[in-house]
C-alpha positions, 0 to 999 in steps of 0.5 A: 745422688737424689736417686741414691737417697730415695733408695736408702729411704725405701730400704729404711721403710722396708727395714721398719716393716721387717722390724714390725713383723719380727716384733709380732713374731717375737711376741707370739714366741715369747707368749708361747714360751711363757705359757709352756713355762707356766703350765710346767711350773704348775704341773711339776709338784703335783705330778712328781708327787703322783710319780713318787707314790707310783714308784713304790707300787707294783703293777697291780697297785699302780693300775688301782692308784691311777684309776682312783686318781682318775675318778677323783680328779676327772682327768684321764691318767695312763701308764705308758712306756717311753717308746710308745709316745711320739716324743722328740729327742729333746723332750725325751731327754727332759723326761729322763732328767726327771722334769715334767713335760707339758705339751699342747697342740692347738685347742686340744687339752694339754698332755702332761708327762712325768717319769715313774721308773727310769729302769722301766722307762715308764711314764705317767701321762694325763690329758688336762683341760684347765691346767690350773684348776684341775691340777689344784684339785689333784694336788689338794687330794694327793696332799690330803692323802699323803698328810693323813698318813702322819699324826696330826702334830707332824702334818705341818712338818711333813707339808714343809718337807713336801714343799721343799722336795716337789716345788709345786709352783704355787703356795700350799699352807696348812692353817687353822680355819680361823686364819683362812680368809673366807666369807661365812658361806665358804667357812661353813662349807669347809667346816662341813668337809666340802672343797671350796674354790675362792676367787681372788680380787678381780677374778685373776686368781683362785684358791682351793680350800679343804679341811683335813679329816679328823684334824683342826687343820685346813689345807689351802692352795694358791693363789693360782694366777691365770696366765695372761699373755702380753696383749696385742695393743701393748705390742702395737704400742711398743712396736710403734715407739720402737719403730719411731725411735729407729726411724728418727735415728736412721733419718738423722744418720741418713740426713747427716750422711747426705749433708756430708756427701753433698759437701763432697759433691759440691767440692768435686763440682768446684774442682771440675770448674777449676778451683783446684785448691778446694778441700773438704773437712776431714771429720770422723774416722767412718767411711765418709771421713775416710772418703774425705781423706781420700778425696783431699789426697786425690785433689792434692794429687790433681792440683800437683799434676795440673800445676806440673803440666802447666809448668811443663808446658811453659818450660817446654815452650820456652825451651823450644823457642831458642832451637826453633829460632836458630833453625829459622835463622839457619834456613834463611842463611842457607838460602843466602850462603855464597858458597858450599862451605857456608851452607855446610856450616849452617846445615851442621848448626841446624842438625845440632839444633834438631838433635837438641830438640830430639833430646828435649822431647826424649827427656820430656817423655821420660819425665812425664812417664816417671812423674805421672804414674808407676812405670813398668819396672823389671827389676833384675840383678845388675852389677854396678861395676859393669854399669858404671864402666859402661856409662864412663866409656859412653860419656868420656869422649864428650869432654877431652879436657875432663878426666873421669876417674874411679873413686872408692869402688867397694863391693859387698863383703858377703862375696856377692860383689857389686850385684844389686837389684835394679831396673837396668835401663832406668838406673843406667839413665839416672847414672848417665844424667848425673855423670853428664851433669858433672861433666858439663860443670867440671873444671878438670875432674869427675869422680865416680864411686860406689858402695854395696852394703848388706842392705843398701847400696850407694853411688856418688858422682863428684866434680870440681866445678863451681858446685850448687848453692846450699839454698838450692839443694831442696829444689834442684831435684824437684823443680823441672827445667831449673837452672841456677844462674850463678853456677849452672848457666845456659851456656853449659847446656842441658834442659834442666830435666835431668835431675828431676828424672834422676829423682823419679827413677830413684823414687821408684827404686824406693830410694833417695837422691842426695846432694852435698859438697864434694871433696873436689870442691864442686857438687856431689850427687848421690843415689841411695836405695835398698840392695834388694827391692823386697827388703828395706823401706824408702 
């Protein structure tokens, strides 16, 4: 068992290492997705603004506009057909749905794509190094150009409409210069018409500020925050905490499992040492709990089998003692017999004792085979009427003073007669044991009856003997070698195994053996089982 748990612990360690590697990979994947989303969010409004301007132009005007924007922004711009670009199907689908696509390969500048004309499948492409700064400048120039087309009083309203339409991904404001947060030098440069880039606190963000020509308004973009990937040391901390929690949880579960399995091991050891009453606690409904239930069922079965074996050995020893003693006595008397007649008498008695021993061994073998496992049963169509006639013909000569009569022989009402499914050899043995038992104790009459219904069938064997006390009904079928001193005495013969054999035979037919009082005054033994073995339940 120690080697099993060593392998479990090794598996736990391998699992933890795998979790750590998956954590590193997951962090890189998340950071990559965050960077892509950040770039696309910043580029979306600006490139949609340029694409909308290009949509209303002809080919010559488009070339002039892209050349102008390229000089102003310092960003290479091109107009290309979708078929010219090495894009996969998902990327093409996003572009056709009007989304801005940003792609980056290694340390190369980011490539930005936006659809200009769906009918022409024409795209505007740009190679952008610093997405945030360059796009901020581009957005500033484009917005100023767009707002300059409107009267000064309508410029704020037009800016709000553009913000709602384009979703720039950062703040865009048109304010008087006195409401913009700047130092004196920045305010002077803006007033002189310069474009100012102001760093936020800690250098984590930038704002781009420029004044509108012939207008009191100042256009402010931002703040634009830098994209900060999750730091590796944070990953190490999270992975360490996660692995520690997982490791402690797994260790607690495995230790608990180990204690429960060691309890099973200790119980098995005690049972092997002879303590058959040992049981384990049946805690929980998990696999170990179900194993404990199965273990206890197995232990009870072993205890019952060993108890039956001991009882069988004791009973067999006791049963063998009488015929063996008679055989020894017969051998002594044969040697001392004065004549052939006396010797023949003793030899006949010895032959009877040998037959009795043979019957005892046969019953012991049948009982052991039926009691210790499922026998090989070959169920066939059996006619109860023919089977009972055969048993009556076989046993009637045993006692000439007792009459075996037919009782109620009731076949099925569906026209199938007395046909049932049964194992012919074992059912014959069960009926034979019951009729022999009735003959042994009857005064003058034994009655045999049967009833075949739609789903079940029943055989009744009655006698007019002394009967069986009601307090013995529960154990007469379950206790082998049982004899009842008040009514079933040794003088009547038999070994006490017949009824136990009957019980096991009918058990394997998924039926029951019953006992009660007979209308004849003695005992009534009954067998009830399903007519078809694939129907009904025991």
